C-alpha positions as CSV (number, residue, x, y, z in Angstrom):
1,M,35.9,-15.9,-85.1
2,T,39.1,-15.3,-83.2
3,G,41.0,-14.5,-86.4
4,K,38.8,-11.5,-87.3
5,P,40.3,-8.1,-87.0
6,E,39.6,-6.1,-83.8
7,G,37.6,-3.5,-85.8
8,E,35.3,-6.3,-87.2
9,R,34.7,-7.7,-83.8
10,R,33.9,-4.2,-82.4
11,L,31.5,-3.6,-85.3
12,G,29.8,-7.0,-84.7
13,L,29.4,-6.1,-81.0
14,L,27.9,-2.7,-81.8
15,N,25.4,-4.3,-84.2
16,G,24.6,-7.0,-81.6
17,F,23.9,-4.3,-79.0
18,A,21.8,-2.4,-81.5
19,A,19.7,-5.4,-82.5
20,Y,19.0,-6.7,-79.0
21,G,18.5,-3.2,-77.8
22,M,15.9,-2.4,-80.4
23,W,14.1,-5.7,-79.7
24,G,14.2,-4.8,-76.0
25,L,12.8,-1.3,-76.4
26,V,10.1,-2.3,-78.9
27,P,7.4,-2.3,-76.1
28,L,7.7,1.5,-76.4
29,F,6.6,1.4,-80.0
30,W,3.4,-0.7,-80.0
31,P,1.4,1.6,-77.7
32,L,2.0,4.5,-80.1
33,L,-0.2,2.6,-82.6
34,K,-3.3,2.9,-80.5
35,P,-6.3,3.1,-81.2
36,S,-5.4,0.3,-83.7
37,G,-6.2,-3.1,-82.2
38,A,-3.6,-5.8,-81.9
39,V,-4.8,-7.7,-85.0
40,E,-4.8,-4.6,-87.2
41,I,-1.3,-3.8,-86.0
42,L,-0.2,-7.4,-86.7
43,A,-1.6,-7.2,-90.2
44,H,0.1,-4.0,-90.9
45,R,3.4,-5.4,-89.6
46,M,3.1,-8.3,-92.0
47,V,2.3,-6.2,-95.0
48,W,4.9,-3.5,-94.4
49,S,7.6,-6.0,-93.5
50,L,7.3,-7.7,-96.9
51,L,7.5,-4.3,-98.7
52,F,10.5,-3.2,-96.7
53,V,12.4,-6.5,-97.0
54,A,11.6,-6.8,-100.7
55,A,13.1,-3.4,-101.2
56,A,16.2,-4.5,-99.3
57,L,16.5,-7.6,-101.4
58,L,16.2,-5.6,-104.6
59,L,18.9,-3.3,-103.4
60,I,21.4,-6.1,-102.7
61,R,20.1,-8.3,-105.6
62,R,19.8,-11.4,-103.5
63,W,17.1,-13.6,-105.2
64,A,18.8,-16.9,-106.0
65,W,17.4,-18.5,-102.9
66,L,13.8,-18.0,-104.0
67,G,13.9,-20.3,-107.0
68,E,15.6,-23.0,-105.0
69,L,12.9,-22.7,-102.3
70,L,10.0,-22.9,-104.7
71,R,11.4,-26.1,-106.1
72,Q,11.4,-27.8,-102.7
73,P,7.8,-28.3,-101.5
74,R,8.7,-29.8,-98.2
75,R,11.0,-26.9,-97.4
76,L,8.2,-24.5,-98.5
77,A,5.7,-26.2,-96.2
78,L,8.1,-25.7,-93.3
79,V,8.3,-22.0,-94.2
80,T,4.5,-21.9,-94.1
81,V,4.5,-23.5,-90.6
82,A,7.1,-21.1,-89.5
83,A,5.1,-18.2,-90.8
84,A,2.0,-19.4,-88.9
85,V,3.9,-19.9,-85.6
86,I,5.6,-16.5,-85.8
87,T,2.2,-14.9,-86.5
88,V,1.0,-16.3,-83.2
89,N,4.1,-15.0,-81.5
90,W,3.9,-11.5,-82.9
91,G,0.2,-11.3,-82.3
92,V,0.3,-12.4,-78.7
93,Y,3.3,-10.1,-78.0
94,I,1.6,-7.0,-79.5
95,W,-1.6,-7.7,-77.6
96,A,0.3,-8.3,-74.3
97,V,2.2,-5.1,-74.5
98,N,-0.8,-3.0,-75.4
99,S,-2.9,-4.7,-72.7
100,G,-0.4,-4.0,-69.9
101,H,1.4,-7.3,-69.7
102,V,4.9,-6.3,-70.6
103,V,6.5,-8.1,-67.6
104,E,4.7,-11.3,-68.3
105,A,5.8,-11.0,-72.0
106,S,9.4,-10.5,-71.0
107,L,9.1,-13.7,-68.9
108,G,8.3,-15.6,-72.1
109,Y,11.7,-14.8,-73.6
110,F,13.5,-15.5,-70.3
111,I,12.1,-19.0,-70.2
112,N,12.5,-19.7,-73.9
113,P,15.9,-21.5,-73.4
114,L,14.2,-23.8,-70.9
115,V,11.4,-24.6,-73.3
116,T,14.0,-25.2,-76.1
117,I,15.7,-27.7,-73.9
118,A,12.4,-29.5,-73.1
119,M,11.5,-29.7,-76.7
120,G,15.0,-31.1,-77.5
121,V,14.5,-33.8,-75.0
122,L,10.9,-34.7,-75.9
123,L,11.1,-34.3,-79.7
124,L,14.7,-34.8,-80.6
125,K,15.6,-37.3,-77.8
126,E,18.5,-35.2,-76.7
127,R,20.4,-36.2,-73.6
128,L,21.0,-33.5,-70.9
129,R,23.7,-33.1,-68.3
130,P,22.8,-33.0,-64.6
131,V,23.2,-29.2,-64.5
132,Q,20.8,-28.9,-67.4
133,W,18.2,-31.1,-65.7
134,A,18.6,-29.0,-62.6
135,A,18.0,-25.8,-64.7
136,V,14.8,-27.4,-66.2
137,G,13.6,-28.4,-62.7
138,V,14.2,-24.9,-61.3
139,G,12.4,-23.4,-64.3
140,A,9.4,-25.7,-63.8
141,S,9.3,-24.6,-60.1
142,A,9.4,-21.0,-61.3
143,V,6.3,-21.5,-63.5
144,L,4.5,-23.1,-60.5
145,V,5.4,-20.2,-58.2
146,L,4.3,-17.7,-60.9
147,T,1.0,-19.6,-61.4
148,I,0.3,-19.2,-57.7
149,G,1.3,-15.5,-57.9
150,Y,-0.8,-14.7,-60.9
151,G,-3.7,-16.9,-59.7
152,R,-3.5,-18.7,-63.1
153,P,-0.7,-20.1,-65.3
154,P,1.4,-17.4,-67.0
155,W,-0.3,-18.1,-70.4
156,I,1.2,-15.2,-72.2
157,S,4.7,-16.2,-71.2
158,L,4.2,-19.8,-72.1
159,C,2.6,-19.0,-75.4
160,L,5.5,-16.7,-76.4
161,A,8.1,-19.2,-75.2
162,F,6.6,-22.2,-76.9
163,S,5.8,-20.4,-80.2
164,F,9.3,-19.0,-80.2
165,A,10.9,-22.4,-79.5
166,T,8.8,-24.1,-82.1
167,Y,9.7,-21.4,-84.6
168,G,13.4,-21.9,-83.9
169,L,13.1,-25.7,-84.3
170,V,11.3,-25.3,-87.7
171,K,13.7,-22.7,-89.0
172,K,16.7,-24.8,-88.2
173,K,15.3,-27.4,-90.6
174,V,14.5,-24.8,-93.3
175,N,18.0,-23.2,-93.0
176,L,17.4,-19.8,-94.6
177,G,19.3,-16.6,-93.9
178,G,17.6,-14.0,-91.7
179,V,16.6,-11.5,-94.4
180,E,15.5,-14.3,-96.8
181,S,13.6,-16.0,-94.0
182,L,11.6,-12.8,-93.2
183,A,10.9,-12.3,-96.9
184,A,9.6,-15.8,-97.4
185,E,7.4,-15.8,-94.3
186,S,6.2,-12.3,-95.0
187,A,5.2,-13.3,-98.5
188,I,3.1,-16.1,-97.0
189,Q,1.5,-13.8,-94.5
190,F,1.0,-10.9,-97.0
191,L,-2.3,-11.9,-98.7
192,P,-4.2,-12.9,-95.6
193,A,-3.0,-9.8,-93.8
194,L,-3.8,-7.5,-96.8
195,G,-7.2,-9.2,-97.1
196,Y,-7.9,-8.6,-93.5
197,L,-7.0,-4.9,-93.8
198,M,-9.2,-4.5,-96.9
199,W,-12.1,-6.2,-95.0
200,L,-11.5,-3.9,-92.0
201,S,-11.5,-0.8,-94.3
202,A,-14.7,-1.9,-96.0
203,R,-16.4,-2.2,-92.6
204,G,-15.2,1.3,-91.7
205,D,-13.2,0.0,-88.8
206,S,-9.7,0.6,-90.2
207,T,-7.6,3.3,-88.4
208,F,-5.2,3.6,-91.3
209,G,-5.9,7.0,-92.8
210,T,-8.6,7.9,-90.4
211,E,-6.3,8.9,-87.4
212,G,-4.1,11.3,-89.3
213,T,-1.0,11.1,-91.4
214,G,1.3,10.5,-88.4
215,H,-0.7,7.4,-87.3
216,A,-0.5,6.0,-90.9
217,L,3.2,6.6,-91.0
218,L,3.7,4.8,-87.6
219,L,1.7,1.8,-88.9
220,A,3.9,1.7,-92.0
221,A,7.0,2.0,-89.8
222,S,6.1,-1.4,-88.2
223,G,7.8,-3.0,-91.2
224,I,11.0,-1.1,-90.4
225,V,10.7,-1.9,-86.7
226,T,10.5,-5.6,-87.7
227,A,13.3,-5.6,-90.3
228,L,15.9,-3.2,-89.0
229,P,17.0,-5.2,-85.9
230,L,17.2,-8.2,-88.2
231,V,19.7,-6.4,-90.4
232,C,21.8,-5.4,-87.4
233,F,21.6,-9.0,-86.0
234,G,22.8,-10.4,-89.4
235,A,25.8,-8.0,-89.4
236,S,26.6,-9.1,-85.8
237,A,26.2,-12.8,-86.3
238,I,28.9,-13.0,-88.9
239,R,31.4,-11.1,-86.8
240,V,31.1,-12.4,-83.2
241,P,31.0,-15.9,-81.7
242,L,27.6,-17.6,-81.0
243,S,28.5,-17.7,-77.3
244,T,28.7,-13.9,-77.3
245,L,25.4,-13.6,-79.2
246,G,23.9,-16.0,-76.6
247,L,24.8,-13.7,-73.8
248,L,23.7,-10.5,-75.6
249,Q,20.3,-12.0,-76.3
250,Y,19.4,-11.6,-72.6
251,M,19.5,-7.9,-73.1
252,T,16.0,-8.1,-74.8
253,P,14.0,-9.6,-71.9
254,V,16.0,-7.6,-69.4
255,F,15.1,-4.3,-71.1
256,Q,11.5,-5.4,-71.5
257,F,11.3,-6.4,-67.8
258,L,12.7,-3.1,-66.7
259,L,10.3,-1.2,-69.0
260,G,7.4,-3.1,-67.5
261,I,8.2,-2.2,-63.9
262,L,9.8,1.2,-64.3
263,Y,8.0,2.8,-67.3
264,F,4.7,1.0,-67.5
265,K,4.5,0.6,-63.6
266,E,3.3,-2.9,-63.6
267,A,2.8,-4.6,-60.3
268,M,5.5,-7.0,-59.0
269,P,4.3,-8.6,-55.7
270,P,6.8,-10.8,-53.8
271,E,5.6,-14.0,-55.3
272,R,6.3,-12.8,-58.8
273,W,9.8,-11.6,-57.7
274,A,10.3,-15.1,-56.4
275,G,9.2,-16.7,-59.6
276,F,11.5,-14.5,-61.7
277,A,14.4,-15.1,-59.3
278,L,14.0,-18.9,-59.9
279,V,14.0,-18.3,-63.7
280,W,17.1,-16.2,-63.5
281,L,18.8,-18.9,-61.4
282,A,17.9,-21.5,-64.0
283,L,19.4,-19.3,-66.8
284,A,22.5,-18.8,-64.7
285,L,22.9,-22.5,-64.5
286,L,22.5,-22.9,-68.2
287,T,24.9,-20.1,-69.0
288,W,27.5,-21.5,-66.6
289,N,27.2,-25.0,-68.1
290,A,27.3,-23.7,-71.7
291,L,30.4,-21.6,-71.2
292,R,32.2,-24.4,-69.3
293,T,31.3,-26.8,-72.2
294,A,32.6,-24.3,-74.7
295,R,35.9,-23.8,-72.8
296,R,36.4,-27.6,-72.7
297,A,35.7,-27.9,-76.4
298,A,38.2,-25.1,-77.1
299,R,40.8,-26.8,-75.0
300,A,40.1,-30.1,-76.8
301,V,40.6,-28.4,-80.2
302,A,43.8,-26.8,-79.0
303,R,45.1,-30.2,-78.0
304,G,44.1,-31.7,-81.3
305,T,41.6,-34.2,-79.8
306,A,38.5,-32.7,-81.4
307,A,37.7,-31.4,-84.9
308,P,38.1,-27.6,-85.1
309,G,34.7,-25.8,-84.8
310,R,33.1,-28.9,-83.3
311,V,30.7,-28.2,-80.4
312,P,29.4,-31.0,-78.2
313,A,25.9,-32.0,-79.3
314,D,24.4,-31.6,-75.9
315,T,25.5,-28.0,-75.4
316,V,22.3,-26.2,-74.6
317,G,22.3,-22.6,-73.3
318,P,23.0,-19.1,-74.5
319,A,25.2,-20.3,-77.4
320,A,22.7,-22.9,-78.6
321,D,19.8,-20.6,-78.1
322,A,21.4,-17.9,-80.1
323,D,21.3,-20.3,-83.1
324,A,17.6,-20.5,-82.7
325,L,17.5,-16.7,-82.5
326,R,19.5,-16.5,-85.6
327,A,16.8,-18.5,-87.3
328,R,14.0,-16.5,-85.9
329,R,15.4,-13.0,-86.6
């Protein structure tokens, strides 16, 4: 990455800001689709995403991956699992935003790195450094504080974080590019989503076409809202280091959090501030540890004591989580 021209790095940063900025501002979009319910919006998002990304693939003529995927049943099964998990993630997020839980939804993406670490320990038997264990402990304390503050566990946050982390884990095994990944998953989602929309229309409960042309166009635009940030992310990912992407990714929940309290006027009593403060402390520990590890790896490479491009296996933090985000987006 360091050998890339300054103009390329600047373009990568601009695309990164655009991608994470759009994802951060997306809570402003979903309320525009009312009176459509969350499930109807989700179905439209699936249908229009496939149409949009298929048009993009036709434009760039990138289809070779499809035949290879179809010849690998295990990989195709993993794509199906990924499609199911991201369906849950999308659906919960849309419902949360349109039900007045933007702040709690933002918390899900704040704690996602902590959930990713926990899954790495439990499922992949990864070993953590003391700082990472401390971050996990602080994060668990934050969930406990927020549970007391909400009077219940923060189910929306936990559902978003676990579905997101599971999706990243599955997608790392599938190893498809961002646009190709969205196309494959949308193809799996397409028929159930289209069937649901047809059933809804037959019942007379569909809002597509009954709420005016503007509403129909907004529903169709959900495909663009899904795919356009992905295109910007892809343009950024090939131009800037993963550590930079890892730091940029926090733009998304920060924007969502600020929208929740400043625009949607959601309540933030002291106990919720305390819970969020603990989450931010845990993320600060992870970020500090990841950046320190990356600097040590860079020095080792410079001294010739490590293979170029090698990153320690136990590096978990913004850089590692950006790799999961690369898979998701």
